[in-house]
LUMNUMI-647253 format. One line per 2 residues: number of its first residue (from 0); their letters; for each residue z, x, y of N, C-alpha, C. Coordinates in steps of 0.05 Angstrom, whole numbers, always signed. Example, Ala and Ser with C-alpha at 12.3 -4.5 7.8 and 13.67 -1.06 7.14 Angstrom:
0) AS) +156,+264,-114,+156,+246,-90,+156,+264,-66 | +142,+257,-45,+143,+273,-21,+157,+258,+1
***
This chain:
0) ML) +43,+449,+191,+43,+456,+169,+77,+479,+155 | +80,+465,+130,+109,+465,+124,+102,+487,+102
2) NV) +121,+513,+106,+115,+523,+87,+142,+538,+71 | +132,+529,+38,+152,+529,+27,+163,+552,+4
4) AI) +175,+558,-2,+178,+584,-23,+193,+580,-50 | +180,+575,-67,+202,+569,-96,+205,+593,-114
6) CD) +225,+600,-117,+239,+626,-133,+246,+620,-161 | +232,+627,-182,+257,+617,-206,+242,+637,-233
8) DD) +252,+657,-242,+245,+673,-269,+237,+655,-293 | +245,+631,-288,+227,+610,-316,+209,+609,-299
10) TL) +178,+612,-318,+155,+600,-308,+156,+571,-317 | +164,+557,-328,+166,+532,-342,+186,+511,-320
12) IL) +204,+526,-311,+220,+514,-291,+204,+516,-263 | +190,+532,-253,+174,+538,-233,+151,+521,-226
14) AK) +139,+519,-253,+119,+507,-249,+130,+473,-253 | +147,+459,-256,+157,+433,-257,+168,+431,-223
16) VG) +175,+460,-217,+191,+447,-182,+170,+454,-168 | +143,+466,-165,+118,+464,-159,+107,+435,-152
18) EL) +110,+427,-175,+94,+405,-178,+111,+382,-166 | +135,+375,-175,+146,+362,-163,+148,+362,-129
20) VG) +151,+385,-119,+144,+393,-91,+120,+374,-75 | +97,+392,-83,+67,+386,-88,+69,+353,-80
22) DF) +76,+345,-104,+70,+307,-104,+91,+289,-85 | +110,+309,-80,+132,+287,-59,+117,+292,-29
24) FR) +108,+317,-22,+104,+328,+0,+75,+311,+2 | +56,+312,-16,+27,+296,-19,+32,+267,-17
26) KN) +44,+247,-24,+49,+221,-23,+62,+221,+5 | +76,+240,+13,+99,+233,+45,+70,+252,+62
28) CT) +42,+243,+66,+22,+253,+81,+28,+283,+94 | +50,+304,+80,+54,+321,+101,+40,+352,+88
30) EI) +26,+363,+98,+19,+384,+102,+28,+405,+91 | +29,+422,+64,+42,+442,+66,+28,+472,+47
32) KT) +44,+493,+48,+34,+513,+35,+58,+531,+13 | +54,+531,-12,+76,+533,-25,+67,+558,-39
34) QL) +88,+573,-36,+94,+605,-52,+106,+600,-69 | +104,+617,-97,+120,+612,-120,+121,+645,-126
36) YQ) +146,+646,-129,+159,+668,-145,+179,+672,-167 | +165,+680,-184,+185,+698,-205,+199,+712,-211
38) SS) +186,+737,-192,+206,+762,-175,+225,+752,-160 | +257,+759,-156,+269,+747,-142,+262,+774,-115
40) EN) +256,+794,-124,+251,+825,-107,+234,+814,-92 | +206,+801,-100,+183,+799,-91,+183,+778,-70
42) LI) +206,+761,-63,+217,+745,-48,+227,+765,-16 | +244,+771,-36,+264,+794,-14,+249,+805,+6
44) YD) +234,+820,-13,+209,+839,+1,+193,+829,+20 | +177,+801,+14,+159,+793,+39,+185,+785,+58
46) LH) +206,+767,+49,+222,+774,+76,+229,+790,+99 | +231,+816,+84,+238,+834,+97,+208,+843,+117
48) DG) +180,+829,+100,+150,+830,+107,+152,+822,+134 | +170,+798,+137,+161,+779,+162,+151,+752,+165
50) LN) +152,+757,+136,+143,+723,+111,+173,+697,+130 | +162,+670,+135,+176,+662,+143,+167,+637,+131
52) YN) +193,+622,+116,+190,+592,+104,+214,+566,+114 | +191,+544,+115,+219,+524,+124,+237,+514,+110
54) LF) +225,+518,+74,+248,+515,+63,+244,+527,+29 | +269,+536,+19,+268,+546,-3,+282,+542,-29
56) LL) +275,+542,-45,+280,+523,-79,+288,+552,-91 | +318,+550,-98,+323,+574,-111,+334,+572,-126
58) DI) +334,+588,-163,+352,+596,-176,+368,+610,-169 | +394,+607,-184,+407,+632,-174,+410,+658,-197
60) EM) +424,+649,-219,+421,+674,-242,+389,+687,-239 | +387,+704,-238,+360,+712,-234,+359,+751,-245
62) PG) +340,+762,-252,+333,+795,-257,+339,+797,-232 | +358,+826,-223,+349,+841,-195,+361,+819,-178
64) AN) +348,+814,-151,+368,+798,-132,+369,+771,-146 | +400,+762,-138,+406,+735,-148,+404,+723,-122
66) GM) +406,+680,-123,+399,+670,-114,+414,+677,-87 | +441,+684,-90,+459,+679,-68,+453,+709,-52
68) EI) +438,+729,-64,+431,+748,-46,+405,+738,-28 | +396,+721,-39,+375,+720,-21,+377,+691,-8
70) AK) +396,+685,-2,+415,+662,+13,+423,+674,+34 | +436,+698,+27,+451,+713,+42,+427,+725,+70
72) SI) +412,+731,+49,+389,+745,+73,+373,+724,+93 | +370,+696,+79,+363,+673,+95,+382,+669,+117
74) HD) +400,+663,+109,+430,+659,+125,+422,+682,+151 | +424,+701,+138,+417,+718,+170,+403,+723,+191
76) HM) +375,+723,+176,+348,+726,+185,+330,+694,+196 | +337,+675,+180,+327,+654,+182,+344,+628,+180
78) PA) +364,+625,+194,+384,+605,+200,+372,+572,+198 | +353,+573,+220,+336,+548,+207,+328,+532,+190
80) AT) +316,+559,+167,+309,+544,+139,+339,+528,+120 | +317,+522,+107,+335,+498,+86,+332,+514,+60
82) VI) +353,+508,+46,+363,+523,+17,+369,+503,+2 | +355,+506,-22,+360,+487,-37,+362,+499,-64
84) FI) +385,+503,-85,+395,+516,-106,+385,+497,-137 | +364,+503,-150,+363,+491,-177,+374,+513,-198
86) TS) +389,+506,-208,+407,+516,-228,+434,+519,-244 | +432,+517,-272,+449,+513,-289,+482,+519,-282
88) HL) +475,+536,-260,+505,+544,-259,+523,+540,-224 | +528,+510,-231,+545,+498,-209,+572,+512,-198
90) EY) +578,+527,-212,+605,+535,-209,+601,+555,-176 | +575,+562,-171,+567,+582,-151,+567,+566,-118
92) AI) +578,+538,-120,+576,+520,-96,+590,+532,-80 | +614,+533,-85,+636,+548,-70,+628,+571,-56
94) EA) +620,+591,-66,+622,+618,-70,+593,+613,-38 | +579,+595,-44,+546,+593,-27,+560,+582,+0
96) YE) +584,+568,+4,+584,+542,+19,+578,+566,+51 | +592,+580,+61,+576,+609,+80,+558,+604,+87
98) FS) +535,+595,+71,+510,+603,+67,+492,+577,+74 | +510,+558,+81,+497,+527,+90,+474,+518,+72
100) VF) +484,+517,+45,+459,+509,+12,+465,+484,+22 | +433,+472,+32,+425,+444,+31,+433,+428,+12
102) RY) +427,+441,-20,+439,+416,-35,+444,+440,-72 | +448,+426,-86,+449,+441,-112,+440,+418,-132
104) IP) +416,+428,-148,+402,+412,-163,+412,+420,-188 | +421,+408,-209,+422,+417,-234,+401,+424,-248
106) KS) +390,+438,-263,+363,+450,-278,+361,+426,-292 | +380,+417,-304,+379,+393,-332,+370,+363,-314
108) AI) +371,+361,-288,+370,+334,-282,+350,+339,-254 | +325,+359,-261,+299,+368,-234,+292,+341,-227
110) EE) +282,+324,-245,+260,+309,-242,+279,+276,-233 | +305,+280,-231,+322,+263,-226,+330,+265,-194
112) KL) +343,+291,-187,+355,+298,-165,+336,+312,-151 | +316,+322,-158,+300,+338,-134,+293,+321,-109
114) PA) +272,+294,-126,+260,+279,-106,+277,+268,-75 | +300,+261,-95,+322,+246,-69,+328,+279,-47
116) AL) +333,+294,-64,+342,+319,-42,+317,+325,-23 | +292,+327,-28,+270,+324,-18,+262,+301,+7
118) RD) +271,+276,-7,+272,+261,+20,+294,+258,+42 | +312,+278,+30,+336,+277,+55,+331,+304,+68
120) FY) +320,+318,+55,+301,+348,+70,+282,+340,+90 | +269,+312,+80,+246,+308,+101,+256,+293,+122
122) KL) +269,+272,+119,+284,+258,+140,+293,+278,+159 | +310,+303,+153,+325,+313,+165,+306,+331,+186
124) YG) +286,+345,+179,+270,+362,+185,+252,+346,+208 | +255,+321,+209,+242,+308,+229,+217,+294,+224
126) LE) +201,+307,+208,+173,+300,+208,+161,+269,+209 | +181,+254,+193,+174,+229,+198,+156,+214,+224
128) RN) +178,+223,+236,+180,+211,+270,+143,+229,+285 | +139,+254,+271,+113,+264,+285,+86,+254,+272
130) EF) +88,+245,+248,+64,+234,+236,+55,+205,+232 | +46,+195,+258,+45,+167,+256,+17,+163,+270
132) YM) +0,+143,+274,-24,+140,+298,-9,+117,+310 | -11,+112,+342,-7,+99,+357,-28,+84,+363
134) VQ) -18,+57,+370,-34,+30,+364,-32,+21,+390 | -37,+17,+416,-38,+2,+426,-49,-19,+450
136) TK) -49,-44,+445,-65,-61,+459,-48,-76,+484 | -58,-86,+495,-53,-100,+508,-24,-122,+508
138) KR) -24,-130,+487,+0,-141,+476,+22,-130,+465 | +16,-111,+451,+42,-95,+436,+25,-52,+442
140) VE) +52,-42,+431,+43,-23,+426,+61,-7,+395 | +56,+0,+376,+56,+1,+347,+57,+27,+340
142) QL) +71,+43,+320,+63,+73,+316,+58,+55,+279 | +39,+71,+275,+34,+70,+239,+33,+101,+227
144) NY) +61,+98,+211,+62,+124,+196,+38,+127,+187 | +27,+152,+178,+4,+169,+156,+19,+156,+140
146) RD) +35,+158,+118,+46,+156,+97,+40,+129,+92 | +43,+111,+103,+45,+78,+103,+0,+72,+96
148) IL) -16,+85,+116,-45,+80,+110,-53,+77,+84 | -59,+68,+73,-71,+72,+49,-109,+76,+59
150) YI) -120,+56,+70,-154,+61,+79,-152,+46,+101 | -181,+56,+117,-185,+46,+142,-215,+40,+134
152) LK) -217,+9,+146,-247,+7,+144,-266,-5,+169 | -289,-9,+177,-299,-22,+194,-306,-52,+192
154) NG) -299,-65,+212,-301,-95,+215,-316,-101,+237 | -342,-102,+246,-355,-101,+270,-345,-87,+290
156) KY) -330,-96,+317,-329,-81,+335,-295,-72,+332 | -284,-66,+308,-258,-64,+302,-265,-47,+278
158) TV) -226,-36,+283,-227,-14,+258,-197,-20,+247 | -200,-31,+225,-173,-48,+211,-164,-31,+195
160) FY) -128,-20,+198,-113,-4,+168,-102,-22,+159 | -106,-14,+131,-103,-28,+108,-75,-12,+100
162) LS) -52,-23,+98,-26,-11,+100,-11,-13,+76 | +7,-1,+63,+22,-12,+42,+37,-42,+50
164) GS) +49,-57,+24,+54,-76,+26,+38,-98,+44 | +7,-89,+39,-9,-120,+35,-9,-121,+68
166) RT) -3,-99,+84,-8,-114,+117,-32,-93,+132 | -43,-119,+147,-65,-96,+165,-61,-99,+191
168) VS) -79,-70,+203,-74,-72,+234,-94,-68,+242 | -107,-83,+266,-141,-81,+278,-135,-72,+302
170) VR) -154,-50,+315,-165,-32,+337,-185,-40,+339 | -185,-37,+367,-220,-46,+380,-230,-22,+394
172) KT) -235,-10,+359,-248,+23,+368,-257,+28,+341 | -278,+41,+354,-296,+51,+323,-282,+69,+301
174) LA) -298,+64,+276,-284,+83,+259,-282,+117,+259 | -303,+120,+277,-315,+147,+279,-294,+167,+305
176) QV) -276,+146,+322,-256,+151,+338,-231,+152,+327 | -229,+134,+311,-197,+132,+299,-207,+161,+275
178) FK) -221,+160,+268,-217,+195,+247,-221,+218,+267 | -225,+213,+298,-229,+247,+303,-189,+236,+324
180) EI) -183,+213,+326,-158,+210,+337,-127,+223,+308 | -144,+221,+288,-131,+217,+267,-116,+249,+269
182) NK) -146,+263,+251,-153,+290,+258,-127,+300,+231 | -136,+292,+214,-116,+303,+187,-138,+303,+167
184) DY) -141,+328,+150,-156,+341,+129,-156,+316,+101 | -126,+305,+109,-125,+285,+72,-131,+259,+88
186) FY) -145,+250,+108,-159,+224,+114,-189,+235,+107 | -200,+221,+95,-230,+227,+82,-248,+211,+89
188) FV) -269,+206,+106,-295,+194,+111,-316,+191,+82 | -303,+166,+68,-319,+163,+40,-345,+161,+50
190) DR) -349,+134,+62,-380,+131,+69,-378,+124,+93 | -393,+116,+118,-397,+109,+140,-383,+88,+149
192) GC) -365,+70,+131,-359,+50,+140,-327,+50,+118 | -315,+71,+118,-289,+72,+101,-282,+97,+100
194) IV) -255,+102,+111,-231,+127,+110,-217,+113,+86 | -210,+141,+79,-183,+144,+54,-161,+154,+56
196) NL) -147,+153,+54,-120,+173,+57,-125,+182,+27 | -127,+210,+20,-126,+226,-9,-103,+223,-13
198) AK) -75,+225,+11,-51,+223,-12,-41,+205,-20 | -55,+183,-16,-48,+156,-29,-69,+146,-53
200) VI) -82,+163,-53,-104,+165,-79,-84,+171,-111 | -87,+148,-122,-80,+158,-153,-104,+167,-170
202) GV) -127,+149,-168,-144,+161,-183,-179,+153,-172 | -197,+151,-186,-223,+151,-185,-239,+140,-215
204) ND) -240,+117,-202,-262,+111,-235,-291,+103,-226 | -317,+90,-238,-336,+82,-225,-336,+66,-211
206) NG) -311,+41,-203,-310,+23,-191,-308,+25,-159 | -293,+53,-165,-278,+59,-139,-253,+68,-138
208) VL) -236,+61,-115,-215,+84,-109,-193,+66,-122 | -180,+76,-142,-151,+67,-142,-120,+81,-126
210) LP) -114,+52,-120,-93,+59,-94,-64,+42,-112 | -38,+53,-100,-14,+39,-115,-10,+18,-108
212) DD) +5,-5,-123,+12,-29,-129,-15,-39,-140 | -25,-30,-155,-56,-39,-179,-77,-46,-153
214) RQ) -80,-38,-125,-96,-41,-114,-121,-22,-111 | -150,-35,-111,-168,-19,-115,-191,-16,-95
216) LV) -203,+0,-82,-223,+2,-59,-242,-3,-71 | -270,-12,-67,-292,-14,-76,-307,+7,-60
218) IS) -314,+23,-64,-341,+47,-49,-364,+46,-67 | -387,+56,-54,-415,+60,-64,-414,+77,-90
220) RS) -424,+75,-104,-420,+93,-133,-436,+117,-119 | -452,+118,-100,-465,+151,-89,-447,+165,-74
222) SI) -423,+151,-72,-397,+168,-53,-376,+179,-79 | -377,+168,-103,-354,+169,-117,-350,+203,-131
224) PE) -383,+212,-134,-388,+239,-136,-370,+263,-127 | -382,+252,-100,-365,+267,-75,-335,+273,-73
226) LK) -328,+251,-71,-300,+243,-69,-284,+250,-86 | -294,+249,-114,-286,+260,-141,-272,+300,-136
228) KV) -293,+300,-121,-289,+332,-113,-271,+342,-98 | -271,+331,-73,-254,+334,-43,-229,+324,-58
230) LL) -224,+301,-83,-196,+297,-83,-186,+317,-96 | -197,+334,-120,-188,+354,-136,-180,+371,-125
232) KF) -202,+382,-98,-190,+403,-84,-166,+403,-63 | -168,+374,-54,-140,+368,-44,-115,+374,-67
234) WG) -121,+352,-83,-88,+360,-102,-89,+386,-114 | -98,+394,-110,-101,+432,-116,-85,+437,-92
236) RQ) -92,+435,-75,-76,+455,-47,-49,+435,-46 | -37,+426,-63,-15,+411,-58,+3,+416,-79
238) I) -8,+440,-97,+7,+448,-115,+21,+476,-115
***
């Protein structure tokens, strides 16, 4: 679980950053817990109370304690944490150098610049290397990154992984065994013969599950209402 704190006194910016962060980590199959702070003093209080975060996204100019004060506190007490400043005041970059701030994102370019900064953080944090399913046969060993798995189907004595890029990989295991081995709450048993990666689902209609690259997974109509409930709950946890 990755813990993220976002602090900005502007509620619109706070909501936008939270949305972008949730969307990024959902698509990369990473479980996160995000806390939004409109008050910098509340964030500092929680830090002094022992709350720990892996990633901070902070405004600099805020009433009360500013982003610089928070960054100093983080640097002193949680040196392993990463700080990204989202600000209209890039002139503070030199002053904040000593606090090892990871990135500076202009508020005027949040949608363009923040996803790239999150990708760099994601690689640095090393999550990509740890989130995979190991396929081992007599002929090969392969790691399937969870973020590349769209859905998984039963096919006789085999379980087939359907991956991004129209690639498939088969293993001689039951679907239930694979589901137990993955053990991630964003993989959902749609019905007896199908597991779908909720992090990759774009939507659901009367015909089935909508996936990237205009792909659609047909499922039984009786499974659709429950899938919609599960999907909405999953999306809600990412915000």
